[in-house]
N, C-alpha and C positions, 0 to 999 in steps of 0.2 A: 656535250661538255669534256672538260679534260677527265681522263682516268685518275689524275692526281687525287682526285677527290674521292675516291673509291678505297684508297688505300687506309688500312688499320693504322693506328697510332705506332704499332712498333715498327710496320713496314714503312712508314714515314720518316721514322727518328732513323731508320738503317738507310734508307734514300738519300738523308740529307748528309748523314758520317760519309758516305761514298761519292758524294756531290754528284749524285744523279740527276738532282734538280736543286733550286736555290730555296731557302725559305720564302722570298720575294714572290719565284714561280708557283711555287705551293699556296700561298696566299693570298695570291692574285685568282688562282684556279677556284679557292671559294668563295671567293666576293663575289666572282663572276655567276655562281651557281647560287650563292642566295640571292643576286638580284633577280634570278631567271624563278629561281622556284617559292621563292619566300612570300611571293604576295597572294601564293596559293594555298601555302599551310599556315601562315602565319605564326611560326616559330620564332623568329627573332620580333623583339618589340621596339630593339634600337640597335642598328650596326654601327661598327665603328671603323669604316674602311681606313679612313688616313690613320687611325691609331695603330692598325692591323699591320698596314705597310711599314710606318716608322720602328714597330716592334721586330718585324721582317728584316728589317736592313742591320738593325742591330743584332739581331741575333747572327744574321749571315758574317757582321763583322767578327762576333765571339767566336764562330765555329774557324775561320780564317785563321783568327791568332790562336787557337787552339785551346780555349778557355768556355766551350760549350757547355750548359749544364744539361740536366737529364733529359728536359722537356725539348732543349733548344729549337727555335724554331716550327714548331706545332701550334697551328692554328686552333682553338679551341673557344667551344660558348659558354656563357657564364647565366646560370639564373638568375632573372632578377631580383631575387633577394639577398644578393651578395652583394655592401657595398664596394662600389669602384670610386677610387677617387678619382673626383673631377668627371664622372660619367653617370649619368641621371640613372637611380635607384628607386624604383614604385612597386616592388612587392606585388605588381599586377593590380595596383589600388587605386582609385582618384584619390584617395584621401593625402595620399603623397605627393600627388601633383608632379611637378618637376623637379623633385629632390635631389639634389647635386651632392652627394657625401662630401666632407673634406677629409675623409680618410678611406684607408682600404680595410675591407676585410680580409683576417690570419690568412685564411685558405686561398684567397687568390692572389696576397702577396707572397704566400709559397710556391703558387704556380709562376707567377711573373721571376720571383728568385731564381726558378728553376729553368726559363727561358720562353715559356709558354705563350704563346701570340694570342691576343683578344679580339677575335671577329665579332663581338657585341652580345647586347644582352638578349637571353631568352624568357619567352613568356610562359607563363603560370597560372597555377589558381590563385585568386586573391588572398593575399596572405597564408599561402600555400593550404587552405581551405577547400578541398572538392578533392574527386577521385577521376574527373574526366576533363580538368581545364576550359571549365564553361564559364567559370564563375570570374575568368579576368576581365579588368576594365576594358580592356585590349580587344576584347572579342575571343572566341575558342581557337585553340589548336586543331590544326586539320594533322589525322596519321596521312604517311603516305602510302600505308596498305588500304586494299578494296577488296571486300569479300567477292567470292567467285562469282562473276557474272552479275555484280551489284556496283553502281557509282554511287551509292550512299555515302556521305562522308563519315568516318569514324572517328573514335575519340583516340587519341596515342596515352588516356589514363592522364592520372592527376596526383599529386598537383605539378611535378616535374616533365609536365608534358610537353613544353618548348625544348626542354632539353633531351627526353626521348623520339620525338619528331626529327628533331635538326641530325641527331646522331643519325638513324634510320635511315633518311633521306640524303645523307652525305653533306650535310651542310657543316660540318664541323668534323675534325676527327675525334672528338671526345666533348662532354659538356660537366660541368659542375649540375649540382643536383640537391637537394634534401630532403631529408624523410623524416615525416611525424607518425606517420602510422602505415606506411607502404609508398608513400609520395615517390621511392626510387623505383622500388622493385615492382609494382604495379606495373608503372608505364613501360619500364625494360621489358615485362612479359608481354605486354600490347603488343611491341613493337618489333621483338626479334633481337633487342638488343641485351648487353648485360649490365646488371644495376648491383650496386653495393652498398647497403647500409652498415657502417662499422659500430664496434663496441660504443657505446656513448662514453663521451670524453677523447675519443681519440684524434677527433678532427673539432679544433676549436671552433666553438660558436660565437667569438667577436666580431660584428659587424656583418653578421647574419639577422637579418631582421626577423625576429622572433615571432613564432606561433605558442608552443607549449614548450617552455624552456628546459621542462625534466625528459622531454620527448624528442624534441627536433635534434639530428644529427645530419651535418653535411655528408656526401660521398659522390662518387660518380656514375656516368651512365656512358658506358663505352660500346665498341662492337666486339669488342674479344675478353676472355676471361685475362689473359696477359695485357691488354691495354688498361683494364680496370686494377691491376696489380699495379702498374706503372703510374698511374695519375694518383690511387691512393696514397702511394709512398711519399707522393710529393705534398699531398692536401694534408696529410695529416703531421701531427707533432705537438708538442706541449705549448702551451700560450698563456702569461702569466696575467694575462687579461681577462680570461675566463676562469673564474674559479673551480669550475665541472671540468676543466681541462687535466689529462694524465699526465703526471709529471713522469714520464717513460720512455725510452729510446724508442724511434720506429726502426723497424727493421724494414728490409729491401723486400717487399712482396713477390718483386719477378723472383727472386731464388727458390718460392715455394711451385712455383709451376714447370709441372712435367717431375714432380718428387713423388715418388712410387706410395700408392695408398695403401695397398698391401696389409692387412691386419687393423686395417680402424673398423671401428663397431660403428655402425647407421642405424641410428633410431625413426621408427615409422611407426607415429602418433596413429593410432584408430581414431582420437576424438576427431582428426582434421578429414575424415570420410565423411561429410557432413549429406543430410536428406538432399536430394535434388542435385547431386554434384553431376555432373554432363560423364558419359561413359568415357567420353575419348579420354578426360581428365585424368579419370583413376585409371585407364589404360594408359595412360604416359606414365603417369607416378609409378605403376609398375614394371614399365620399360625401365626408369629410372632406377629404378630397385636393380633389375637385373643388370643394368648396365656396371652399376658400382659390386657386386656379388663376382662379376666378370673382371674387375678391376682387382678381386681380391680382397674386398671389404666385406667383414661379417654384419649380417641385415640381423637386427632385433627389434622386435615389438615394444613402444615404451609407452607408458600413461601420461598424458597431462590433462588431467582430470577437470581442472578449473578453466580449458580454451573455450567453455562454452559462456562464461561470463566476459570474455575480454573484451569484444565488442562495448557491450553497455557499460564495462568500465572506463573504457577508452574514451567513451563520447560524455563521459562525467568529467573525467580530468582533464582532456585537452581543452574543451570549451571554458572551465573554470581556469586554466593559466591562460587563455586566450583573452578571457574578460578582463584579467590583471593587465597584462602585458599591451593589448590594444588602447588601455584607458589613455595613455601618453597623447592618443591623437586627439587633439582637443582644438585645432584650429590656429592655436597662439605661437608655437615655437618654430613649426615647419610644416609645409606641403598646403592642402588645401584648407581654405576656410571660407564658412557660408556666412552670410549675411543675419544681422539679428540686432537689434536697437540695446541690446542688455548682454551682459556677458554669459548670462546662462541662455540666452539665445543664439549666441552664437556658439556655445556648443552644442546645441541641440542640433542646430542646421547645418552645422560641419559635419557631424557624424550621421545624422539624416540622410544628406547628400553624398557623403564622401563614402561610405561603406556598401558593398553590393549585399544583395539579400542574404544570401549564404552567412558572410561574415557576422550580420545582424542577428541571423537564427542561433547561432553558435556564443555570442556575445549573451544573449538573451538567455542562452541555456546556462551559461556557464555563472550568470548572476545567480540565475533563480539558485543554482545547487548550494553556492556559496552564502547565500540568505539565510538570515536568524530562523530558526526552525527547521531548516531543510539541510545545513551543514553536515551534520551528524548522521540523518538517514540517508544523503545521497554521496556526498563527495568523500568524509572519511570511512563510508562503508566501501567506497569506489578503492580508495587508497588501498584497504585490507586486502580487497579481490586483489591488488595487484600485489602485493606482496606472497600471497598464496600461487599465482601464475609463476612468480620468479622460483619461491620454492620447488613448484611442478620443474621446473627446468632444470635447476642444481640436482633434484634427485635421478633426473633423467640422466644426466653427463655424468652421474656415478655409474651408469652401464656402458654408456657410448660416446663417441667421440665428435659425432655430429647427428642432426636429424633432418630426414629429406621429407618435404611438402611439396602439393602444388602452389604455385606463386598467388593465383587467382581464380575463383571459382567459374570465369568463364573467359573466352577471346572477347577483344574488343565489340563495344557495341556501338551504335550509331550515334551520332552526335544529336542530343534532344531527347533521346528513349528514355532517361531516368530523370531528366532535370527537376520532374515536377513531383518526384518519389523520394523523399531524402532518405526513407529507410533502405529501401531499394539501391539506393547510390552509396551508403556506409555500409552494406555489406559486401562491396568489393574489397574490403580490408579484412574481411574476416580471417583472412590467413598471414596478414602481414602484421597485425597491430601488436600480436604476444610479444613479440621481439624489441618493440618498441618500449611496453610496459617495463620487461625484464632489461632492458638495458644491451641486449646480447646483440651481436653483427648476423647478417641474412645477405645472402648472396641468391639472387633470380639469374637463370640461364635460359636463352632460346632452346627448348629441345624438341618442338617438333610443329606442326599445322594441325588445324582442326578442318572440320569436314570444307568449311568455307575458304581454307586456305590460309585461314590466318594464323599469326604464331601464338604458341603457348610454352608459358615458362614453368620452371621446375625452382624452387627455391631450398637453399639449404642454410641450415642454422646451426651456429658452432656456441660454444664456449666463450665467456668473455675473454677478448684480447686473442683470441684465434684465429684470427683471421687466417693465418699460413695454410689450416688446414683445410679452409674452405676454399681458398684460393688451389691448394691442390687436389681436391677432390671436384671442383668446379671445371679445372683444366683436363681431367680425366671424362668427365661428362660431358664435357664438350666436344669431345674426340670421337665419343661412342655415340653421339647423337649425329654427329656430322652435319649440324645445321647448316645450311647453307642458303636457302630461300631469304632473296629480296623481294620488297616491293616495286610494282611496275614502275618504270623511269616515270618523274612528272616534267623532265626536261633533256 
């Protein structure tokens, strides 16, 4: 395969600017690689090669005319919950069937505005509900990584498993993703890539198929921290079509890459040292602390006392919002329609046949906690816990500028290993859900390998709207970690 597919987003844009190759050449290289590798990984559920080449030719024309945008000519993948005008969007679910949106999500419209090239739509857990990308109606995504001495297929994480697998396997330069409880950061950690969930409201949710509206947030998965800064600068921005969108200017996040972090205070929360944490993850966390100390940061212990309640609160709030959001899928207006002799029969058949088991489980949980007699005991109590978690972070950020934690409690696990144990699967989000509940930015960087040669990530959590500090810190850690491992080639 062409070495063009191994470029970072930044180096590819530099090569395009220097006329080392054209966008058409770059795009053709990715199309060829997808054709060769995707049948084994199932990262893409839909490829758009004709659209991609049209985009690339238009980009080359703009570059020749001197009007190229910030991402002009860069081939990327799009998670299949971002609506794309005229291109099928399913959120990984049978119930959306062959739905073709007549409009574009704001995030993807920003990327096309800046010249990005669309290679296709990426696989995901159904309605973003999952931590292993095994709930998709299109089948599981396979990670390009293998444990040392094993041929077992591993999960790339979820719900943005298609995005993470595609970036890690050189099937795109970068990918859009979304994060409701860790769905950007956990897959990034599992696949040796970089993922950032920005502050809630920084990226518009218009045109994103909803899971839990107060938690969902778009972000990128990329190969490097600098690439993540490039992508987020384009993806972010105020949108009047989203009432939760922040009416604030978007900085050029690239300007924070390489900026000195000397004097920044880094918090280390003892509550994240959970029972049973693998020694190699605890050791890597300590390494991360030392990397930042060597860069001139001050390390402080901080308290986040309500962390232990984050996961149960999340798994009440998120299903409750999902049960409301997914009520619209009734077989009447769009998507899959089941058979029935009466209206109620059609509703019941459509939802029974259209939703997968995990989505049904979460709808039932959400409906239960919102029902009369349980609303106060479960849902309102979970909202109070959420407020306490946000207060914990507010107090911690009076003393520190960012917080360092592991991203996940383990490396990637084999497909099928936790599918029959929902609680074990949900525990994958133990380090990530807190930032969604508090609306804060969180960034995962690849920091090392476990004893089986699989990637492990470290997470930086920042104040609301302080993505700049996270990018500066992550770039310093990226340099110190020197992570260059790649999965074995698939083609």
